[in-house]
N, C-alpha and C positions, 0 to 999 in steps of 0.2 A: 554489399555493405561498404563502409569506409569511414574515414575520419577527416574532418575539416577543421582548421583553426583559422581564426581571423584576428586582426590586431585591434588597436584601441578605437578606431573609427573606420567608417566606410572608406575604402581605398587606401587604408594604411597597411602596416606591415603584417604579413601572414606569419603564422607560427608564434612561438613564444618570443618575447621581446626583452632585450636589455636596453637601457637608455641612460644617457648622461645629459645634463642640462646646466648651463651657467647663465645667470641673469645679473645685470647691473642696472638698477632702477633709476639712478640719478647720474647718468654719465656726464662728466665734466661739470657737474653742478647745474645742468640745464634742464633737468627733469626728463631727459631722453632715456629711453629704455633700450639696452643692448641685450639680446638673447641669442644664445648659441645652443644647439641641441644635436645630439647624435642618437639615433635609434637603430638597433640592429636586430633583425629577426633571423629565422633559420634560412630564409632565402633573400629577404629584402633588407635594404638599409637606406637611411635618409640622414643627410647632414644639412642643417639649415642655420643660417646666421641672419639676424634681422635687427634693424635699428628703427625705433618708433619714436616719433614726436607726438605726444598725446594731444597737443593743442597748437596747431600750426599758426604762426603769426598772431596768436591770441584773437582769432576772428570770432565773430558773434555766434557762429554755428558749431563751435567746438569740433572743428575738423581735425582728424588725426592723419598722420602720414607714416607709412611703413615702407622702408626699402629693404630688400632681402635678396639672398642668394641661396639656392637649394641645389643639392646634388643627390639624385636618387638612383638606386638600382633595384628594380622590382621584377618579379617573375612575369613573363608574358604568357604563361600557360593558360590563363583564363580565356585568351583568344586563340593561341596557337597550340595549346595542348590537346591531346585526344588521340584517337586511333591513327596509326601510321598507314600509309597507302599499301596496297598489295606489293609484296616484295620488300617492304620496310622503307625507312627513311634513307634518302641518298647520303652517301658518305660525307659530302661537303655541306649538308644542310645543318642549320643550327640545332634542329630537334633530334639529330642523330646523337648529340651529346646527352649523357645520362641526366644532367641537371636542366636540360631544356633551354629555352630562350629567355634572355634577360633584357629588359628595356632600361637603357641608361639615359638619364635626362639631366641636363644642366640648365637651370632656370634662374633668371634674374628678373626682378620686378619692382614695381612701385605702385602702392595702393593709397588712395585717399578715402577715408570713411567718416561719416557724420550722421547724427540723428536727424530725421526729417521732422517737419512741422506737424505731420499727422502722427498721433500717438501710437507708440509701439513700433514704428518703422525706422529702419536704418538703411542708409545707402552707401554703396562702395563703387568707386570708379578706379580702374587700374590699367596698367600696361605690363606685359611680360614678354621676355625674349627667351626662346627655348631651342636647344639643340638636342635632338633625340635620335638614338640609333639602337640597333639590336646586336647583342653579342652572345657568343656561346660561353660555356662554363670556364673556358680558358681565357676569356676576355678578348677573343678575336672577333672583329666586326663581320657581320653576316648580312646578306641582302636577299636570300631566298629561304623559304620554308621547306619542309620535307616534301612538299608536292611540286616544288619548283616555282612557287608563286612569290611575288615580291613581299618583303617585310617592311620596306619603306615606300613612301609615295614617289619619291624622286628616283628610286632605283639605285641610289648611291648608299654608302654606309650610314648616312644620317640625313635627317630632315631638319630644316630651320623654320621657326615660326615666330612672328611678332604679332602679339594679340592684344586687343583692347577688351576690357571687361567692364560690364555693368551688373551690379547685384543689388537686389532689394530683399531685406529680411524683416519679417513681421513677428514680433514676440509680444503678445498681449500681457497686461499686468497680471492676469489670472494664471499665466504660465501653463495653461492646459492645451495650448496649440502652438504651432509654428508654421510659417510659410516662407519659402525661399525661392526667389525667381532670379535667374542669372542668364546673361547673354554674352557670348564671346565672339569676336570677329577677328580672324587672322588676316592681316594685310600683307599682300605680296610686294613688300618694299623693294625686293630684288626678284628677277624673273624666276629663280628657282626656289623661292620661299612659298610656303603653303598659303592657300586662299580658301577660307571656309567660314561658315557661321554655325555656332552651336548654342542651342537654347536648352536650358535645364530647369525643371520645376521639382520641388520637394515639399510635401505637406504632411502634417501629423496632427492628430486630435485625440485627447484622452478624456474619457467620461467615467465618472464614478458609478459603480454598481454595488452599493452597500460597502462592505469591507474590501471588495474586489474593484478592479478597474479595467475598462475596455480601451485599448489603444488601436487607432486606425492610422495606417501609414500609406503614403503613395508617392511615387517619384517617376519621372519620365524625362525624355530628352529627344532631340532631333538635331541632325547635322546636315547642312547643305554645303556642297562644294567638295574640295579636296579632302579625302579621308584615308590616311594611312591606317592599316589594320590595327596597329597598337592603340589607336585613339577610338576604335569602335566601342560601343557600350557592351560590356560583358554582363550576362544574365545568368543567375544561378549561384548558390553558395551561401555562406554563413550570414552575409548581410544583404541577401537578395531573395532567392527562392531556396529555402532550406529543403533538404532531402536530395539535392543535387550538389555535385562537386562545383568548385569555382568555375564559372563560365560555361557549365555543361548544358545549360538550356539554349544558349545562343550568344552571338555577338553581332549587333546590328547597327545600322545607321540611325534607327529610331528604336525606342523601347518604352515600355510601361511596366512597372512593378507595383503591386498592391499587397498589403498585409494587414491582417487583423490578429490581435493578441489579447487574451484575458490573463491578467495577473492576480493571483490569490495569495495573501500572506499566509505563511506556514509558521515556522518558529523564527523569530527575529534573530538575525537579519536575512532570513531565507524566505524566498517567494517561489511559488509554483507558477507555471505558465502553460497555456494551451494556445497554439497558433496555427494559422493557415496563410500560405503565400501563393501568389500567382504572378508570372512574368511572361512577357511576349516581346519579340522583336518587330512586331507589326509587319511581318513579311519583308523585312528590309535586309536580312542577312546576306542575300545574294548581291546586294548593291555595294557591299564592302569590297575593296580591292582584293582580288584573289579568292573571294568567297570562303574565308577560313571556317565559318560555321558549317556551310554546306559540304565542304570537302571532308569534314570530320563527322558528318552525320548527326549534327545537333538538331533537335526537333524544332527550335524556334519559339516554342511556348511550353510552359510547364507549370504544374501544380505541386505544392508540397505542404505537409501538415505534420504536426507532432506535438511533443510536450517537452518541458525542460524545467530547470531550476535557475534562480537568480540569487547571487550572493552579493549584498551591498559591500563595497570596499572603497578605500580612499581614491583608487584610480577609476572608479565607476563600477557598474554592475558586472560581475563575472558570470557569464552565461554558459551553461552546459545543456545541450539540447539533443534530442533523438528525433529524427524526422523521417517520414516516408514520402515518396513521390509517386506520381501517376504512372511511372514505368515499373512499379513494383520493386523499387530499390529502396534502401534505407541507409542512413548515415548518422554518425555522431557529429555534432558541431560544437566547437568551443570558441567563445568570443569574449572580449573585454569592452565594455561600453555599450551604448545603444546601437542596435543593429542597423537602424536607418539613420 
C-alpha cells in the first residue's frame, strides 16, 4: 500500500501546497505584466518572477515576450529514491539523509510566443540558462548517489546548460483535444556545458459518451546526447502510471505513457472516474548515467488501473484515486488539476 500526492500540474510541487502571488498588469503604464509567485510544498518549492510584454513592438503577428527567473528546489527521489544497496547507503551519499536527494535549479530565460496562421496553433521560441545541482537535506552539495554513481553529468557539484526551445501547441475551437510538440537543444557554449537534444510530445482527446466522457492521453519523449540522471524521464506516480509511487516504474532516456479514463457525473460538483495507465522506458533505463533505475530494481514498464472521484474547485479538479498495479500493489493518489 501507500499514499502519493501531487501538485497543481505535471512536474509541479508534490504534497500539499501553500502559495503566494503578486501581479501588476500595467507596469509603468506600458501594459507590461509583472508577476511574482512563491509555491511551497512539503518537499518542493518554486519562486518565479516574470515580466511579459503582450505585444512586442506592436507587430502584425501579436508576438508576446516573457523574461523570467526561476529558483526551484524539488525532490530527486523519483529518479534516485528506492531500495538501498546491500549494507545500506554510504555515509557520505546524499541518500543516506532521511529526506533524500534534492535538485536545486536556478533558471533564467526569454520566450517569444505568437499565434500561427493555421487555426488553433501557437508557437513559442525561447532560450534558457540553467545551473542545476544536487544537495542533501542540510543543503550540502553532493556528487554521488548511494551506489557511488554520479549525480551530475560533469562530476562537479553542478551542471550548466544553455538551451534553445521551440514549441508548437494546438488547441482547436472545440476544446476537445490538445497537441503539444516541443524540442530543446542544449548548446555547449563552454567546454563543460551540457550538449543534448530533447524531444517531447503530449496529446489528449475527449469524446462524449452520453452523460459520461472518455478521455485519452498520451505523452512521450527522447533525449540524445549528455544526460545527467536528474534530467531522465521518471515514470510512475500520480500524473503518470497510477498504482506506482513517483518514478517507481523507471527513469529513462526515452519513454511513453498512455492513459484512458472514463468520467461519470455523480452529485454536482462531484464526478466518478475509472482509469487505466501504462508506461515504459523503451529499454532505455540502462543508458542513463549511473543506471539509477536498474540499480534500484525498477521494472522499466508498468500497468496501473483503478477508480477515483473528482471535485470541481476554483484551482482545478481535486482528484482522490485508489489504484492497483501489475505487481499486486495498491496506492492512494491525491492530485490537484489535470493529471496529464
